mmCIF file of the C-alpha atoms, coordinates in Angstrom:
data_MODEL
# 
_entry.id   MODEL 
# 
loop_
_atom_site.group_PDB 
_atom_site.id 
_atom_site.type_symbol 
_atom_site.label_atom_id 
_atom_site.label_alt_id 
_atom_site.label_comp_id 
_atom_site.label_asym_id 
_atom_site.label_entity_id 
_atom_site.label_seq_id 
_atom_site.pdbx_PDB_ins_code 
_atom_site.Cartn_x 
_atom_site.Cartn_y 
_atom_site.Cartn_z 
_atom_site.occupancy 
_atom_site.B_iso_or_equiv 
_atom_site.pdbx_formal_charge 
_atom_site.auth_seq_id 
_atom_site.auth_comp_id 
_atom_site.auth_asym_id 
_atom_site.auth_atom_id 
_atom_site.pdbx_PDB_model_num 
ATOM 1   C CA . UNK A 1 1   ? -29.038 9.024  -5.752  1.00 0.00 ? 1   UNK A CA 1 
ATOM 2   C CA . UNK A 1 2   ? -29.788 11.418 -8.593  1.00 0.00 ? 2   UNK A CA 1 
ATOM 3   C CA . UNK A 1 3   ? -29.285 15.067 -7.735  1.00 0.00 ? 3   UNK A CA 1 
ATOM 4   C CA . UNK A 1 4   ? -29.262 18.437 -9.444  1.00 0.00 ? 4   UNK A CA 1 
ATOM 5   C CA . UNK A 1 5   ? -27.631 21.774 -8.608  1.00 0.00 ? 5   UNK A CA 1 
ATOM 6   C CA . UNK A 1 6   ? -29.521 25.012 -9.095  1.00 0.00 ? 6   UNK A CA 1 
ATOM 7   C CA . UNK A 1 7   ? -29.029 28.700 -8.385  1.00 0.00 ? 7   UNK A CA 1 
ATOM 8   C CA . UNK A 1 8   ? -31.947 31.029 -7.773  1.00 0.00 ? 8   UNK A CA 1 
ATOM 9   C CA . UNK A 1 9   ? -30.856 34.549 -6.851  1.00 0.00 ? 9   UNK A CA 1 
ATOM 10  C CA . UNK A 1 10  ? -34.442 35.438 -5.929  1.00 0.00 ? 10  UNK A CA 1 
ATOM 11  C CA . UNK A 1 11  ? -34.521 32.622 -3.382  1.00 0.00 ? 11  UNK A CA 1 
ATOM 12  C CA . UNK A 1 12  ? -30.878 32.436 -2.304  1.00 0.00 ? 12  UNK A CA 1 
ATOM 13  C CA . UNK A 1 13  ? -28.772 35.422 -3.415  1.00 0.00 ? 13  UNK A CA 1 
ATOM 14  C CA . UNK A 1 14  ? -25.427 33.680 -2.824  1.00 0.00 ? 14  UNK A CA 1 
ATOM 15  C CA . UNK A 1 15  ? -24.816 29.983 -3.188  1.00 0.00 ? 15  UNK A CA 1 
ATOM 16  C CA . UNK A 1 16  ? -26.294 26.927 -4.802  1.00 0.00 ? 16  UNK A CA 1 
ATOM 17  C CA . UNK A 1 17  ? -29.215 24.685 -3.957  1.00 0.00 ? 17  UNK A CA 1 
ATOM 18  C CA . UNK A 1 18  ? -28.978 20.927 -4.264  1.00 0.00 ? 18  UNK A CA 1 
ATOM 19  C CA . UNK A 1 19  ? -32.161 18.958 -4.936  1.00 0.00 ? 19  UNK A CA 1 
ATOM 20  C CA . UNK A 1 20  ? -32.854 15.248 -5.114  1.00 0.00 ? 20  UNK A CA 1 
ATOM 21  C CA . UNK A 1 21  ? -34.272 14.000 -8.418  1.00 0.00 ? 21  UNK A CA 1 
ATOM 22  C CA . UNK A 1 22  ? -37.143 11.512 -8.340  1.00 0.00 ? 22  UNK A CA 1 
ATOM 23  C CA . UNK A 1 23  ? -37.425 8.278  -10.330 1.00 0.00 ? 23  UNK A CA 1 
ATOM 24  C CA . UNK A 1 24  ? -39.144 10.137 -13.181 1.00 0.00 ? 24  UNK A CA 1 
ATOM 25  C CA . UNK A 1 25  ? -36.237 12.576 -13.555 1.00 0.00 ? 25  UNK A CA 1 
ATOM 26  C CA . UNK A 1 26  ? -38.185 15.403 -11.912 1.00 0.00 ? 26  UNK A CA 1 
ATOM 27  C CA . UNK A 1 27  ? -36.940 17.844 -9.313  1.00 0.00 ? 27  UNK A CA 1 
ATOM 28  C CA . UNK A 1 28  ? -38.879 20.560 -7.596  1.00 0.00 ? 28  UNK A CA 1 
ATOM 29  C CA . UNK A 1 29  ? -37.258 23.952 -6.976  1.00 0.00 ? 29  UNK A CA 1 
ATOM 30  C CA . UNK A 1 30  ? -38.089 25.705 -3.723  1.00 0.00 ? 30  UNK A CA 1 
ATOM 31  C CA . UNK A 1 31  ? -39.463 22.564 -2.128  1.00 0.00 ? 31  UNK A CA 1 
ATOM 32  C CA . UNK A 1 32  ? -38.096 20.248 0.476   1.00 0.00 ? 32  UNK A CA 1 
ATOM 33  C CA . UNK A 1 33  ? -35.880 18.439 0.805   1.00 0.00 ? 33  UNK A CA 1 
ATOM 34  C CA . UNK A 1 34  ? -33.116 20.627 -0.491  1.00 0.00 ? 34  UNK A CA 1 
ATOM 35  C CA . UNK A 1 35  ? -29.653 21.553 0.673   1.00 0.00 ? 35  UNK A CA 1 
ATOM 36  C CA . UNK A 1 36  ? -28.183 25.044 0.585   1.00 0.00 ? 36  UNK A CA 1 
ATOM 37  C CA . UNK A 1 37  ? -24.479 25.225 -0.273  1.00 0.00 ? 37  UNK A CA 1 
ATOM 38  C CA . UNK A 1 38  ? -23.310 28.761 0.431   1.00 0.00 ? 38  UNK A CA 1 
ATOM 39  C CA . UNK A 1 39  ? -19.686 28.524 1.549   1.00 0.00 ? 39  UNK A CA 1 
ATOM 40  C CA . UNK A 1 40  ? -17.217 28.906 -1.298  1.00 0.00 ? 40  UNK A CA 1 
ATOM 41  C CA . UNK A 1 41  ? -15.061 26.174 0.289   1.00 0.00 ? 41  UNK A CA 1 
ATOM 42  C CA . UNK A 1 42  ? -17.979 23.782 -0.244  1.00 0.00 ? 42  UNK A CA 1 
ATOM 43  C CA . UNK A 1 43  ? -18.152 24.659 -3.953  1.00 0.00 ? 43  UNK A CA 1 
ATOM 44  C CA . UNK A 1 44  ? -15.083 22.466 -4.520  1.00 0.00 ? 44  UNK A CA 1 
ATOM 45  C CA . UNK A 1 45  ? -16.799 19.309 -3.265  1.00 0.00 ? 45  UNK A CA 1 
ATOM 46  C CA . UNK A 1 46  ? -20.039 20.234 -4.977  1.00 0.00 ? 46  UNK A CA 1 
ATOM 47  C CA . UNK A 1 47  ? -18.246 20.721 -8.324  1.00 0.00 ? 47  UNK A CA 1 
ATOM 48  C CA . UNK A 1 48  ? -16.639 17.295 -7.910  1.00 0.00 ? 48  UNK A CA 1 
ATOM 49  C CA . UNK A 1 49  ? -20.026 15.671 -8.609  1.00 0.00 ? 49  UNK A CA 1 
ATOM 50  C CA . UNK A 1 50  ? -19.587 17.049 -12.143 1.00 0.00 ? 50  UNK A CA 1 
ATOM 51  C CA . UNK A 1 51  ? -16.063 15.673 -12.393 1.00 0.00 ? 51  UNK A CA 1 
ATOM 52  C CA . UNK A 1 52  ? -14.077 18.704 -11.214 1.00 0.00 ? 52  UNK A CA 1 
ATOM 53  C CA . UNK A 1 53  ? -10.672 17.877 -9.732  1.00 0.00 ? 53  UNK A CA 1 
ATOM 54  C CA . UNK A 1 54  ? -8.814  20.930 -8.368  1.00 0.00 ? 54  UNK A CA 1 
ATOM 55  C CA . UNK A 1 55  ? -5.383  19.304 -8.514  1.00 0.00 ? 55  UNK A CA 1 
ATOM 56  C CA . UNK A 1 56  ? -4.735  16.334 -10.781 1.00 0.00 ? 56  UNK A CA 1 
ATOM 57  C CA . UNK A 1 57  ? -1.557  15.585 -8.799  1.00 0.00 ? 57  UNK A CA 1 
ATOM 58  C CA . UNK A 1 58  ? -3.526  15.148 -5.577  1.00 0.00 ? 58  UNK A CA 1 
ATOM 59  C CA . UNK A 1 59  ? -1.523  17.813 -3.768  1.00 0.00 ? 59  UNK A CA 1 
ATOM 60  C CA . UNK A 1 60  ? -4.611  19.660 -2.489  1.00 0.00 ? 60  UNK A CA 1 
ATOM 61  C CA . UNK A 1 61  ? -8.371  19.436 -2.330  1.00 0.00 ? 61  UNK A CA 1 
ATOM 62  C CA . UNK A 1 62  ? -8.472  23.055 -3.506  1.00 0.00 ? 62  UNK A CA 1 
ATOM 63  C CA . UNK A 1 63  ? -8.963  24.616 -0.086  1.00 0.00 ? 63  UNK A CA 1 
ATOM 64  C CA . UNK A 1 64  ? -5.270  25.564 0.091   1.00 0.00 ? 64  UNK A CA 1 
ATOM 65  C CA . UNK A 1 65  ? -2.835  26.651 -2.606  1.00 0.00 ? 65  UNK A CA 1 
ATOM 66  C CA . UNK A 1 66  ? -1.364  23.830 -4.686  1.00 0.00 ? 66  UNK A CA 1 
ATOM 67  C CA . UNK A 1 67  ? 2.360   23.356 -4.143  1.00 0.00 ? 67  UNK A CA 1 
ATOM 68  C CA . UNK A 1 68  ? 2.561   21.135 -7.253  1.00 0.00 ? 68  UNK A CA 1 
ATOM 69  C CA . UNK A 1 69  ? 1.047   23.445 -9.858  1.00 0.00 ? 69  UNK A CA 1 
ATOM 70  C CA . UNK A 1 70  ? 1.169   26.826 -8.148  1.00 0.00 ? 70  UNK A CA 1 
ATOM 71  C CA . UNK A 1 71  ? -2.597  27.337 -8.510  1.00 0.00 ? 71  UNK A CA 1 
ATOM 72  C CA . UNK A 1 72  ? -4.105  29.327 -5.680  1.00 0.00 ? 72  UNK A CA 1 
ATOM 73  C CA . UNK A 1 73  ? -7.138  28.223 -3.718  1.00 0.00 ? 73  UNK A CA 1 
ATOM 74  C CA . UNK A 1 74  ? -8.898  31.312 -5.091  1.00 0.00 ? 74  UNK A CA 1 
ATOM 75  C CA . UNK A 1 75  ? -8.220  30.087 -8.650  1.00 0.00 ? 75  UNK A CA 1 
ATOM 76  C CA . UNK A 1 76  ? -9.544  26.618 -7.850  1.00 0.00 ? 76  UNK A CA 1 
ATOM 77  C CA . UNK A 1 77  ? -12.692 27.977 -6.197  1.00 0.00 ? 77  UNK A CA 1 
ATOM 78  C CA . UNK A 1 78  ? -13.274 30.181 -9.254  1.00 0.00 ? 78  UNK A CA 1 
ATOM 79  C CA . UNK A 1 79  ? -12.907 27.091 -11.478 1.00 0.00 ? 79  UNK A CA 1 
ATOM 80  C CA . UNK A 1 80  ? -15.399 25.213 -9.299  1.00 0.00 ? 80  UNK A CA 1 
ATOM 81  C CA . UNK A 1 81  ? -17.893 28.092 -9.607  1.00 0.00 ? 81  UNK A CA 1 
ATOM 82  C CA . UNK A 1 82  ? -17.484 28.019 -13.385 1.00 0.00 ? 82  UNK A CA 1 
ATOM 83  C CA . UNK A 1 83  ? -18.159 24.259 -13.431 1.00 0.00 ? 83  UNK A CA 1 
ATOM 84  C CA . UNK A 1 84  ? -21.245 24.698 -11.247 1.00 0.00 ? 84  UNK A CA 1 
ATOM 85  C CA . UNK A 1 85  ? -22.629 27.554 -13.339 1.00 0.00 ? 85  UNK A CA 1 
ATOM 86  C CA . UNK A 1 86  ? -22.072 25.543 -16.516 1.00 0.00 ? 86  UNK A CA 1 
ATOM 87  C CA . UNK A 1 87  ? -23.922 22.540 -15.064 1.00 0.00 ? 87  UNK A CA 1 
ATOM 88  C CA . UNK A 1 88  ? -26.931 24.223 -13.446 1.00 0.00 ? 88  UNK A CA 1 
ATOM 89  C CA . UNK A 1 89  ? -29.940 21.960 -13.901 1.00 0.00 ? 89  UNK A CA 1 
ATOM 90  C CA . UNK A 1 90  ? -27.868 18.998 -15.102 1.00 0.00 ? 90  UNK A CA 1 
ATOM 91  C CA . UNK A 1 91  ? -28.945 15.796 -13.341 1.00 0.00 ? 91  UNK A CA 1 
ATOM 92  C CA . UNK A 1 92  ? -26.110 13.616 -12.074 1.00 0.00 ? 92  UNK A CA 1 
ATOM 93  C CA . UNK A 1 93  ? -25.795 10.417 -10.060 1.00 0.00 ? 93  UNK A CA 1 
ATOM 94  C CA . UNK A 1 94  ? -23.918 10.997 -6.793  1.00 0.00 ? 94  UNK A CA 1 
ATOM 95  C CA . UNK A 1 95  ? -24.045 9.841  -3.200  1.00 0.00 ? 95  UNK A CA 1 
ATOM 96  C CA . UNK A 1 96  ? -21.881 12.669 -1.853  1.00 0.00 ? 96  UNK A CA 1 
ATOM 97  C CA . UNK A 1 97  ? -24.822 14.607 -0.371  1.00 0.00 ? 97  UNK A CA 1 
ATOM 98  C CA . UNK A 1 98  ? -27.340 11.730 -0.162  1.00 0.00 ? 98  UNK A CA 1 
ATOM 99  C CA . UNK A 1 99  ? -27.384 11.587 3.636   1.00 0.00 ? 99  UNK A CA 1 
ATOM 100 C CA . UNK A 1 100 ? -27.960 15.318 4.044   1.00 0.00 ? 100 UNK A CA 1 
ATOM 101 C CA . UNK A 1 101 ? -30.776 15.320 1.486   1.00 0.00 ? 101 UNK A CA 1 
ATOM 102 C CA . UNK A 1 102 ? -32.502 12.371 3.141   1.00 0.00 ? 102 UNK A CA 1 
ATOM 103 C CA . UNK A 1 103 ? -32.320 14.133 6.515   1.00 0.00 ? 103 UNK A CA 1 
ATOM 104 C CA . UNK A 1 104 ? -33.430 17.571 5.207   1.00 0.00 ? 104 UNK A CA 1 
# 
């Protein structure tokens, strides 16, 4: 499924909105179905659709401090936010949130 991440502070002050992309490469902000991602813990999974890996050693998913590298969960969440902000509006193929978008 093709999806895109957006942020619209006028619509959702905090968080990101995930939209499905149709076969023509179009997506429609502020329409359904969409999925609101507002918990910073969820930013880690959301950023993974753009290739973000919080710990290359596999010691953590980013929700807890990394015992291998010493990076804090706060650092990894901040990295995920940076990845998301850099990729706003970039269409990507991912099935991570496909079920939730189909049910929205």
